[in-house]
C-alpha positions, 0 to 999 in steps of 0.5 A: 295422341291416344296410342303408344307408338308414333305415326308419320303423316307423309304429305306427297303431291305435285309442287304447288298442290298445297301440301305445306299449307294443309300440313301447317293447318293440321299441326295447329289442329293437333296442337289445340288437342294437346299434341306436339307434332314435328314438321319436316318440310324445308329442313336445312340439314336435309337438303339435296347435296350438290353431287346428288342427281336426284332427290332420293337420298334427301328424301331417305334422310328425311325418312330416317329422321321421321322414323327415329321420331316415330320410334320415340312415339312422336307424331311427325308431319313430313312434306315432300313432293317425293315424285317416284313411287318406288322411293315412297315405297322405300320410305314406307318400309323404312318408317314401317307400314303400320306407322306410315300414312300416305296423304296425297294432296292433288291439284291439276298441273295448271292450278299448281303452276298458277299457284307457284307463279302467284308466290312469285318465287324465282329460281336460282341460276343453278336451278334454271340451268338444271331445268334446262339440262333436264329438258334436253336430256329428257328427250333421250330414251335412256334418261329417266323422266321426272314427272310426278307419279301419283300413289296407287293406294294412298291412305288419304286423298285431298283435292285442293281445288274443291276444299280449302286448306282448313277443310283438308286439315280437318279431314285428315284430323277426322281420319286420325280420330276415326282410326283411334290415332287422336283422342276425341273428347267430344263428337266431331262434325261429320265432314261429309254431312254439310248442308247442301252443296258444301257437304257433297263437295267435301265427300267428293274431294276427300277419299280415304283408305280402309286401313284400321288401327292395329 
């Protein structure tokens, strides 16, 4: 990394959008460039406690771990649905706005459902019961809805129905290089200048914020 302070790449998006796949590909790219990122995806010590109704506290514990690593100058890749806007803003404040990169991985609901079904992962009885309760209680006016709230102004947006996981990871790496977070010993290929249709697809699939390195 070319800077002294650390950075947290927070991958958010609906379940099944492809966050973990892109995060793993990005980690491989960073390792190839001499960086050793810490990945916080499914961390046993950070799972939701049995008495917690929402995942907010679990996310805050993950954010605390990320903030500690960022203060040590490390690069952290966090993967979490983190469905609520207010929770993500709280995490941004906890980690530090200048060190927090909100990366929104997006895909239509039907695509996410198909990917989850393809994985063949079956829910436990506890999760099935919890889901059934949510369906009933969700009809009550005072019960909060749990649908995903997209970011208003993410730093990076990747549409995984248009680009592959490898292209998405390369796009995030390009964002880091352009803003001086990662050294670029040799010119990197312009992601939006591909030949023909592929270049146009990449430009349409990736949108980035205008944050400049402080």
